[in-house]
Every structure is written in C-alpha cells, then in structure tokens.
FIKOLZA-1660 file (N, C-alpha, C; in steps of 0.1 Angstrom, whole numbers, plus 5000, padded with zeros to 4 digits):
% residues 186
   i   px   py   pz ch aa at
   1 3795 8910 1766  A  M  N
   1 3790 8898 1759  A  M CA
   1 3789 8887 1769  A  M  C
   2 3776 8882 1771  A  L  N
   2 3773 8871 1780  A  L CA
   2 3769 8859 1772  A  L  C
   3 3772 8847 1777  A  D  N
   3 3766 8835 1770  A  D CA
   3 3752 8834 1775  A  D  C
   4 3745 8824 1770  A  R  N
   4 3730 8823 1773  A  R CA
   4 3728 8819 1787  A  R  C
   5 3738 8815 1795  A  D  N
   5 3736 8812 1809  A  D CA
   5 3740 8823 1818  A  D  C
   6 3745 8835 1812  A  G  N
   6 3748 8846 1820  A  G CA
   6 3762 8847 1824  A  G  C
   7 3771 8840 1817  A  Y  N
   7 3786 8840 1821  A  Y CA
   7 3793 8848 1810  A  Y  C
   8 3802 8857 1814  A  R  N
   8 3811 8864 1805  A  R CA
   8 3823 8856 1802  A  R  C
   9 3826 8854 1789  A  P  N
   9 3838 8847 1785  A  P CA
   9 3850 8855 1789  A  P  C
  10 3860 8848 1794  A  N  N
  10 3872 8854 1800  A  N CA
  10 3884 8845 1799  A  N  C
  11 3896 8851 1800  A  V  N
  11 3908 8843 1801  A  V CA
  11 3915 8847 1814  A  V  C
  12 3922 8837 1819  A  A  N
  12 3931 8840 1831  A  A CA
  12 3945 8834 1827  A  A  C
  13 3955 8841 1833  A  I  N
  13 3969 8838 1828  A  I CA
  13 3978 8836 1840  A  I  C
  14 3983 8824 1841  A  V  N
  14 3993 8821 1851  A  V CA
  14 4007 8821 1845  A  V  C
  15 4015 8831 1848  A  I  N
  15 4028 8833 1843  A  I CA
  15 4038 8826 1853  A  I  C
  16 4047 8818 1848  A  V  N
  16 4057 8812 1856  A  V CA
  16 4071 8816 1851  A  V  C
  17 4080 8816 1861  A  N  N
  17 4094 8819 1857  A  N CA
  17 4101 8806 1857  A  N  C
  18 4114 8806 1855  A  T  N
  18 4122 8794 1854  A  T CA
  18 4122 8785 1866  A  T  C
  19 4119 8791 1878  A  R  N
  19 4118 8784 1890  A  R CA
  19 4104 8779 1893  A  R  C
  20 4095 8780 1883  A  N  N
  20 4081 8777 1885  A  N CA
  20 4073 8785 1896  A  N  C
  21 4078 8797 1898  A  Q  N
  21 4071 8806 1906  A  Q CA
  21 4061 8814 1897  A  Q  C
  22 4050 8818 1903  A  V  N
  22 4040 8825 1895  A  V CA
  22 4040 8840 1897  A  V  C
  23 4036 8847 1887  A  F  N
  23 4034 8862 1887  A  F CA
  23 4022 8864 1896  A  F  C
  24 4023 8872 1906  A  W  N
  24 4012 8875 1915  A  W CA
  24 4010 8890 1915  A  W  C
  25 3999 8896 1910  A  G  N
  25 3997 8910 1908  A  G CA
  25 3988 8916 1919  A  G  C
  26 3991 8927 1924  A  K  N
  26 3983 8934 1934  A  K CA
  26 3974 8944 1926  A  K  C
  27 3961 8942 1928  A  R  N
  27 3951 8951 1922  A  R CA
  27 3953 8965 1926  A  R  C
  28 3952 8974 1916  A  I  N
  28 3955 8988 1919  A  I CA
  28 3946 8994 1930  A  I  C
  29 3952 9000 1939  A  R  N
  29 3945 9007 1951  A  R CA
  29 3937 8997 1959  A  R  C
  30 3941 8984 1959  A  E  N
  30 3934 8974 1967  A  E CA
  30 3944 8966 1974  A  E  C
  31 3940 8958 1984  A  H  N
  31 3949 8949 1991  A  H CA
  31 3946 8934 1986  A  H  C
  32 3942 8932 1974  A  S  N
  32 3940 8919 1969  A  S CA
  32 3950 8916 1958  A  S  C
  33 3953 8903 1957  A  W  N
  33 3963 8898 1947  A  W CA
  33 3956 8888 1938  A  W  C
  34 3960 8888 1926  A  Q  N
  34 3954 8878 1916  A  Q CA
  34 3963 8876 1904  A  Q  C
  35 3959 8867 1896  A  F  N
  35 3966 8865 1883  A  F CA
  35 3959 8875 1873  A  F  C
  36 3967 8878 1862  A  P  N
  36 3961 8886 1852  A  P CA
  36 3949 8879 1845  A  P  C
  37 3938 8886 1842  A  Q  N
  37 3927 8881 1836  A  Q CA
  37 3919 8891 1828  A  Q  C
  38 3910 8887 1819  A  G  N
  38 3902 8897 1812  A  G CA
  38 3893 8891 1802  A  G  C
  39 3883 8899 1798  A  G  N
  39 3873 8894 1789  A  G CA
  39 3878 8891 1775  A  G  C
  40 3870 8883 1768  A  I  N
  40 3873 8879 1754  A  I CA
  40 3863 8888 1746  A  I  C
  41 3869 8896 1737  A  N  N
  41 3861 8905 1728  A  N CA
  41 3854 8897 1717  A  N  C
  42 3843 8902 1712  A  P  N
  42 3837 8895 1701  A  P CA
  42 3846 8893 1689  A  P  C
  43 3847 8881 1684  A  G  N
  43 3855 8878 1672  A  G CA
  43 3869 8873 1676  A  G  C
  44 3873 8874 1689  A  E  N
  44 3886 8870 1694  A  E CA
  44 3886 8855 1699  A  E  C
  45 3897 8848 1696  A  T  N
  45 3898 8835 1702  A  T CA
  45 3903 8837 1716  A  T  C
  46 3902 8827 1725  A  P  N
  46 3908 8828 1738  A  P CA
  46 3923 8831 1738  A  P  C
  47 3930 8825 1729  A  E  N
  47 3945 8827 1728  A  E CA
  47 3947 8842 1724  A  E  C
  48 3940 8847 1714  A  Q  N
  48 3942 8861 1711  A  Q CA
  48 3939 8870 1723  A  Q  C
  49 3928 8867 1730  A  A  N
  49 3925 8875 1742  A  A CA
  49 3936 8874 1752  A  A  C
  50 3941 8862 1754  A  M  N
  50 3952 8860 1764  A  M CA
  50 3964 8869 1760  A  M  C
  51 3968 8870 1748  A  F  N
  51 3980 8878 1744  A  F CA
  51 3976 8893 1745  A  F  C
  52 3964 8897 1742  A  R  N
  52 3960 8911 1744  A  R CA
  52 3960 8915 1759  A  R  C
  53 3954 8907 1767  A  E  N
  53 3954 8909 1781  A  E CA
  53 3968 8909 1787  A  E  C
  54 3976 8900 1783  A  L  N
  54 3990 8900 1788  A  L CA
  54 3997 8913 1785  A  L  C
  55 3995 8918 1773  A  Q  N
  55 4002 8931 1770  A  Q CA
  55 3996 8942 1777  A  Q  C
  56 3982 8943 1778  A  E  N
  56 3976 8954 1785  A  E CA
  56 3979 8954 1800  A  E  C
  57 3978 8943 1806  A  E  N
  57 3979 8943 1821  A  E CA
  57 3994 8941 1826  A  E  C
  58 4002 8935 1818  A  V  N
  58 4016 8931 1823  A  V CA
  58 4027 8937 1814  A  V  C
  59 4023 8941 1802  A  G  N
  59 4033 8947 1793  A  G CA
  59 4041 8937 1785  A  G  C
  60 4037 8924 1786  A  L  N
  60 4045 8913 1780  A  L CA
  60 4040 8911 1766  A  L  C
  61 4049 8909 1756  A  M  N
  61 4046 8906 1743  A  M CA
  61 4047 8891 1740  A  M  C
  62 4042 8886 1729  A  P  N
  62 4043 8872 1726  A  P CA
  62 4057 8866 1726  A  P  C
  63 4067 8874 1722  A  Q  N
  63 4081 8870 1722  A  Q CA
  63 4087 8868 1736  A  Q  C
  64 4080 8874 1746  A  H  N
  64 4085 8873 1760  A  H CA
  64 4080 8860 1767  A  H  C
  65 4071 8853 1761  A  V  N
  65 4065 8841 1768  A  V CA
  65 4064 8829 1759  A  V  C
  66 4062 8818 1765  A  K  N
  66 4059 8805 1758  A  K CA
  66 4047 8799 1764  A  K  C
  67 4037 8795 1756  A  I  N
  67 4025 8788 1761  A  I CA
  67 4029 8774 1765  A  I  C
  68 4027 8770 1778  A  L  N
  68 4029 8757 1782  A  L CA
  68 4017 8748 1782  A  L  C
  69 4005 8754 1784  A  G  N
  69 3992 8747 1783  A  G CA
  69 3981 8755 1787  A  G  C
  70 3969 8749 1786  A  R  N
  70 3957 8756 1790  A  R CA
  70 3947 8746 1795  A  R  C
  71 3936 8751 1802  A  T  N
  71 3926 8742 1807  A  T CA
  71 3919 8736 1796  A  T  C
  72 3914 8724 1798  A  R  N
  72 3907 8717 1787  A  R CA
  72 3893 8723 1784  A  R  C
  73 3887 8729 1794  A  D  N
  73 3874 8735 1792  A  D CA
  73 3872 8747 1801  A  D  C
  74 3861 8754 1800  A  W  N
  74 3858 8766 1807  A  W CA
  74 3857 8762 1822  A  W  C
  75 3862 8771 1831  A  L  N
  75 3861 8770 1845  A  L CA
  75 3852 8782 1849  A  L  C
  76 3842 8780 1857  A  R  N
  76 3832 8791 1860  A  R CA
  76 3832 8794 1874  A  R  C
  77 3829 8807 1877  A  Y  N
  77 3826 8812 1890  A  Y CA
  77 3815 8822 1890  A  Y  C
  78 3807 8822 1900  A  E  N
  78 3796 8831 1901  A  E CA
  78 3800 8843 1910  A  E  C
  79 3795 8855 1906  A  V  N
  79 3799 8867 1913  A  V CA
  79 3787 8870 1922  A  V  C
  80 3790 8873 1935  A  P  N
  80 3779 8876 1944  A  P CA
  80 3771 8888 1939  A  P  C
  81 3758 8887 1942  A  H  N
  81 3748 8897 1936  A  H CA
  81 3752 8911 1939  A  H  C
  82 3757 8914 1951  A  N  N
  82 3760 8928 1955  A  N CA
  82 3773 8933 1948  A  N  C
  83 3780 8924 1941  A  W  N
  83 3792 8928 1933  A  W CA
  83 3788 8931 1918  A  W  C
  84 3776 8927 1914  A  V  N
  84 3772 8929 1900  A  V CA
  84 3767 8943 1898  A  V  C
  85 3772 8949 1886  A  R  N
  85 3767 8962 1882  A  R CA
  85 3752 8962 1881  A  R  C
  86 3746 8973 1885  A  R  N
  86 3731 8974 1885  A  R CA
  86 3725 8971 1871  A  R  C
  87 3732 8976 1861  A  E  N
  87 3726 8974 1847  A  E CA
  87 3727 8959 1843  A  E  C
  88 3735 8951 1849  A  W  N
  88 3737 8937 1846  A  W CA
  88 3729 8927 1854  A  W  C
  89 3723 8933 1865  A  R  N
  89 3716 8924 1875  A  R CA
  89 3704 8917 1868  A  R  C
  90 3702 8905 1871  A  G  N
  90 3692 8897 1864  A  G CA
  90 3697 8889 1852  A  G  C
  91 3708 8893 1846  A  S  N
  91 3713 8886 1834  A  S CA
  91 3727 8880 1836  A  S  C
  92 3735 8887 1845  A  Y  N
  92 3749 8884 1847  A  Y CA
  92 3750 8874 1859  A  Y  C
  93 3757 8863 1857  A  R  N
  93 3759 8853 1868  A  R CA
  93 3773 8853 1873  A  R  C
  94 3783 8855 1863  A  G  N
  94 3797 8854 1867  A  G CA
  94 3805 8853 1854  A  G  C
  95 3817 8846 1856  A  Q  N
  95 3826 8845 1845  A  Q CA
  95 3829 8830 1842  A  Q  C
  96 3832 8828 1829  A  K  N
  96 3837 8815 1825  A  K CA
  96 3850 8817 1819  A  K  C
  97 3860 8810 1823  A  Q  N
  97 3874 8813 1820  A  Q CA
  97 3881 8801 1813  A  Q  C
  98 3889 8804 1804  A  I  N
  98 3900 8795 1799  A  I CA
  98 3913 8800 1806  A  I  C
  99 3919 8791 1813  A  W  N
  99 3932 8794 1820  A  W CA
  99 3944 8790 1811  A  W  C
 100 3954 8799 1810  A  Y  N
 100 3966 8796 1803  A  Y CA
 100 3978 8795 1813  A  Y  C
 101 3987 8786 1811  A  L  N
 101 3999 8786 1818  A  L CA
 101 4010 8789 1808  A  L  C
 102 4017 8800 1811  A  I  N
 102 4028 8805 1802  A  I CA
 102 4041 8807 1810  A  I  C
 103 4052 8805 1803  A  R  N
 103 4065 8807 1809  A  R CA
 103 4071 8819 1804  A  R  C
 104 4076 8828 1813  A  L  N
 104 4083 8840 1809  A  L CA
 104 4097 8835 1804  A  L  C
 105 4099 8838 1791  A  V  N
 105 4112 8835 1785  A  V CA
 105 4121 8848 1784  A  V  C
 106 4114 8859 1786  A  G  N
 106 4121 8872 1786  A  G CA
 106 4127 8874 1800  A  G  C
 107 4128 8887 1803  A  R  N
 107 4134 8891 1816  A  R CA
 107 4123 8897 1825  A  R  C
 108 4126 8897 1838  A  D  N
 108 4117 8904 1847  A  D CA
 108 4115 8918 1843  A  D  C
 109 4125 8924 1838  A  T  N
 109 4124 8939 1834  A  T CA
 109 4115 8941 1822  A  T  C
 110 4111 8930 1815  A  D  N
 110 4101 8931 1804  A  D CA
 110 4087 8934 1810  A  D  C
 111 4085 8931 1822  A  V  N
 111 4072 8933 1828  A  V CA
 111 4070 8949 1830  A  V  C
 112 4058 8954 1826  A  S  N
 112 4055 8968 1827  A  S CA
 112 4040 8969 1831  A  S  C
 113 4038 8973 1843  A  L  N
 113 4024 8975 1848  A  L CA
 113 4017 8987 1843  A  L  C
 114 4025 8996 1836  A  R  N
 114 4019 9008 1830  A  R CA
 114 4019 9007 1815  A  R  C
 115 4017 8995 1809  A  A  N
 115 4017 8994 1795  A  A CA
 115 4004 8999 1788  A  A  C
 116 3993 9001 1796  A  S  N
 116 3981 9007 1791  A  S CA
 116 3977 9019 1798  A  S  C
 117 3967 9026 1793  A  D  N
 117 3962 9038 1800  A  D CA
 117 3953 9035 1812  A  D  C
 118 3949 9022 1814  A  H  N
 118 3941 9018 1825  A  H CA
 118 3948 9006 1832  A  H  C
 119 3958 9009 1840  A  P  N
 119 3965 8998 1847  A  P CA
 119 3956 8990 1856  A  P  C
 120 3959 8977 1857  A  E  N
 120 3951 8968 1866  A  E CA
 120 3959 8966 1879  A  E  C
 121 3972 8966 1879  A  F  N
 121 3980 8963 1890  A  F CA
 121 3989 8975 1894  A  F  C
 122 3992 8976 1907  A  D  N
 122 4002 8986 1911  A  D CA
 122 4015 8980 1917  A  D  C
 123 4015 8967 1918  A  A  N
 123 4027 8960 1923  A  A CA
 123 4026 8945 1918  A  A  C
 124 4037 8939 1918  A  W  N
 124 4037 8924 1915  A  W CA
 124 4049 8918 1922  A  W  C
 125 4049 8904 1923  A  R  N
 125 4060 8897 1928  A  R CA
 125 4059 8882 1923  A  R  C
 126 4070 8875 1924  A  W  N
 126 4070 8861 1922  A  W CA
 126 4066 8854 1934  A  W  C
 127 4057 8844 1933  A  H  N
 127 4052 8836 1945  A  H CA
 127 4053 8821 1942  A  H  C
 128 4054 8813 1952  A  D  N
 128 4053 8799 1950  A  D CA
 128 4041 8795 1942  A  D  C
 129 4042 8785 1933  A  Y  N
 129 4031 8781 1924  A  Y CA
 129 4019 8778 1932  A  Y  C
 130 4019 8771 1943  A  W  N
 130 4007 8768 1951  A  W CA
 130 4004 8779 1960  A  W  C
 131 3998 8790 1955  A  I  N
 131 3995 8802 1962  A  I CA
 131 3985 8799 1973  A  I  C
 132 3986 8806 1985  A  P  N
 132 3976 8803 1995  A  P CA
 132 3962 8808 1991  A  P  C
 133 3953 8799 1991  A  L  N
 133 3940 8802 1986  A  L CA
 133 3932 8812 1994  A  L  C
 134 3936 8814 2007  A  D  N
 134 3930 8824 2015  A  D CA
 134 3933 8838 2011  A  D  C
 135 3943 8840 2002  A  S  N
 135 3947 8853 1997  A  S CA
 135 3939 8856 1984  A  S  C
 136 3930 8847 1980  A  V  N
 136 3922 8849 1968  A  V CA
 136 3908 8852 1973  A  V  C
 137 3901 8861 1966  A  I  N
 137 3888 8865 1970  A  I CA
 137 3879 8852 1970  A  I  C
 138 3871 8851 1980  A  E  N
 138 3864 8838 1983  A  E CA
 138 3856 8832 1972  A  E  C
 139 3849 8840 1964  A  F  N
 139 3841 8834 1953  A  F CA
 139 3849 8829 1941  A  F  C
 140 3862 8832 1941  A  K  N
 140 3871 8827 1930  A  K CA
 140 3880 8815 1935  A  K  C
 141 3880 8812 1948  A  R  N
 141 3889 8802 1953  A  R CA
 141 3888 8788 1946  A  R  C
 142 3876 8783 1944  A  D  N
 142 3875 8770 1937  A  D CA
 142 3880 8770 1923  A  D  C
 143 3878 8781 1916  A  V  N
 143 3883 8782 1902  A  V CA
 143 3899 8782 1903  A  V  C
 144 3905 8790 1912  A  Y  N
 144 3919 8790 1913  A  Y CA
 144 3925 8776 1916  A  Y  C
 145 3918 8769 1926  A  K  N
 145 3923 8756 1930  A  K CA
 145 3922 8746 1918  A  K  C
 146 3911 8746 1911  A  N  N
 146 3909 8737 1899  A  N CA
 146 3919 8741 1888  A  N  C
 147 3921 8754 1885  A  A  N
 147 3930 8758 1875  A  A CA
 147 3944 8754 1878  A  A  C
 148 3949 8757 1890  A  L  N
 148 3963 8754 1893  A  L CA
 148 3965 8739 1893  A  L  C
 149 3956 8732 1898  A  T  N
 149 3957 8717 1898  A  T CA
 149 3958 8712 1884  A  T  C
 150 3949 8716 1875  A  E  N
 150 3949 8711 1862  A  E CA
 150 3961 8715 1854  A  E  C
 151 3966 8728 1856  A  L  N
 151 3977 8733 1849  A  L CA
 151 3991 8728 1854  A  L  C
 152 3991 8723 1866  A  S  N
 152 4004 8718 1872  A  S CA
 152 4010 8707 1863  A  S  C
 153 4003 8700 1856  A  R  N
 153 4009 8689 1847  A  R CA
 153 4018 8694 1837  A  R  C
 154 4017 8707 1833  A  F  N
 154 4025 8713 1823  A  F CA
 154 4038 8719 1828  A  F  C
 155 4040 8719 1841  A  L  N
 155 4052 8726 1846  A  L CA
 155 4065 8720 1842  A  L  C
 156 4065 8707 1840  A  H  N
 156 4077 8699 1836  A  H CA
 156 4077 8698 1821  A  H  C
 157 4086 8704 1814  A  Q  N
 157 4086 8705 1799  A  Q CA
 157 4091 8692 1793  A  Q  C
 158 4100 8685 1799  A  R  N
 158 4105 8673 1792  A  R CA
 158 4110 8663 1803  A  R  C
 159 4110 8650 1800  A  P  N
 159 4115 8640 1810  A  P CA
 159 4130 8642 1812  A  P  C
 160 4134 8639 1824  A  H  N
 160 4149 8640 1827  A  H CA
 160 4155 8627 1830  A  H  C
 161 4147 8617 1834  A  T  N
 161 4153 8604 1837  A  T CA
 161 4148 8594 1827  A  T  C
 162 4155 8582 1827  A  R  N
 162 4151 8571 1818  A  R CA
 162 4137 8567 1821  A  R  C
 163 4134 8565 1834  A  K  N
 163 4120 8561 1838  A  K CA
 163 4110 8571 1833  A  K  C
 164 4112 8584 1834  A  E  N
 164 4103 8594 1829  A  E CA
 164 4101 8593 1814  A  E  C
 165 4112 8590 1807  A  R  N
 165 4111 8589 1792  A  R CA
 165 4103 8577 1788  A  R  C
 166 4104 8566 1796  A  L  N
 166 4097 8554 1793  A  L CA
 166 4083 8554 1798  A  L  C
 167 4080 8559 1810  A  F  N
 167 4067 8558 1816  A  F CA
 167 4060 8571 1818  A  F  C
 168 4066 8582 1814  A  G  N
 168 4060 8595 1815  A  G CA
 168 4063 8601 1829  A  G  C
 169 4060 8614 1830  A  I  N
 169 4063 8622 1842  A  I CA
 169 4051 8620 1851  A  I  C
 170 4054 8617 1864  A  Q  N
 170 4043 8616 1874  A  Q CA
 170 4041 8630 1880  A  Q  C
 171 4029 8635 1880  A  H  N
 171 4026 8648 1885  A  H CA
 171 4017 8646 1898  A  H  C
 172 4020 8654 1908  A  S  N
 172 4011 8654 1919  A  S CA
 172 3999 8663 1917  A  S  C
 173 3987 8658 1921  A  L  N
 173 3975 8666 1919  A  L CA
 173 3974 8676 1930  A  L  C
 174 3981 8675 1941  A  A  N
 174 3981 8685 1952  A  A CA
 174 3995 8689 1955  A  A  C
 175 3996 8701 1960  A  P  N
 175 4010 8706 1964  A  P CA
 175 4015 8698 1975  A  P  C
 176 4029 8697 1976  A  P  N
 176 4035 8690 1987  A  P CA
 176 4030 8695 2000  A  P  C
 177 4028 8686 2010  A  G  N
 177 4024 8690 2023  A  G CA
 177 4009 8695 2024  A  G  C
 178 4001 8690 2015  A  D  N
 178 3987 8695 2016  A  D CA
 178 3977 8683 2016  A  D  C
 179 3979 8673 2024  A  P  N
 179 3970 8662 2025  A  P CA
 179 3957 8666 2030  A  P  C
 180 3946 8666 2022  A  G  N
 180 3933 8669 2027  A  G CA
 180 3931 8684 2029  A  G  C
 181 3940 8692 2024  A  G  N
 181 3940 8707 2026  A  G CA
 181 3933 8714 2015  A  G  C
 182 3936 8726 2013  A  A  N
 182 3929 8735 2004  A  A CA
 182 3929 8730 1989  A  A  C
 183 3939 8723 1985  A  Y  N
 183 3940 8718 1971  A  Y CA
 183 3935 8704 1969  A  Y  C
 184 3931 8697 1979  A  S  N
 184 3926 8684 1978  A  S CA
 184 3911 8684 1973  A  S  C
 185 3908 8674 1965  A  S  N
 185 3894 8674 1961  A  S CA
 185 3885 8670 1972  A  S  C
 186 3873 8676 1972  A  D  N
 186 3863 8675 1983  A  D CA
 186 3856 8662 1982  A  D  C
% end
C-alpha cells in the first residue's frame, strides 16, 4: 500500500531500558544494525502496527512495554532506485514513518528474535541512546537523526527537582558532546 506520493506507511520503534539505552537489532545475515520497523497494514492504526511489529520482530507483547511518546508527524526517507523492487519501480519512492519511543517494563529475557516464522534480526544489544549515525544505512540517517532528536524529550518521565516541577524539564536537542556534529541541525 503506497500513498499518492509513492511512500509506504510504516512504523519504527525505539525501545529503551531503564538506563535509557536503546534496543539495537542486527539484520539477519547482514552486518547492519537498526531499530525494529515495519509496514502498516490496511485498516491498521500506526499504534496497532507498532504492537504487531513489536511482537513479530522482537517477541514483546503490550504488557512488556509502556509507550512514552511518538513523532508528531510522518518522517520520510527515499530509497535509492537500485534498492527498489523491479515491480515497484516508477511508483515507489520510499517510506513514511511514525516513530514510537517505548520503555521495556518487562525483562530482557522477554525479548525473542524467533517469535515469528520470518525473523528480522539474528542478534541484539543495548546501545547508548545517541547511536552513531554512521552505523545506519546512509539513506536513513536523516530520519534517524530527526526521530531520535524529537523523541528525546520523552525520556524523562517526571520532574525530579522543584525547579523542574515549576518550569518543566529542559531537554537537550543534541546529545552531549555533539556541538555541530551528526545530530545538530544543518
């Protein structure tokens, strides 16, 4: 299912643990790492697709996680022409994604990469939230940067100091030590 501009609706999922590290999955039989993601089926809401993909790719059920937030709007990336299936060429441009930030409230042992008949990942690990963008395939880097930056505001669930309770929590738009680097706006 493509929209009128040639983008396939999709969800992407950033899973964080209690230390705000992210789930980083290694694509099966490849040397590339990414967040879980997948298409939205006809009649599905983005949230329903997120829970379905979460179960299919990572084996986590709704009771294992808590939704912290999502992107306000679709984030898009274009897929290079040589990556597009022959039957889709001419109509398919790329993906548009709603990104979710969710917290694992279950245990690491709840993760199961073999929850479906068609596994996406063959390994996983926890990684610092501000993943190095050079480890992401080039045509997805801007979407990852924009998603992680937008979702970072949801990492702190409640104010801890009097000042935060009165004036709100101040969130950095870039990771520590990245002045003008990969996460800075251009």
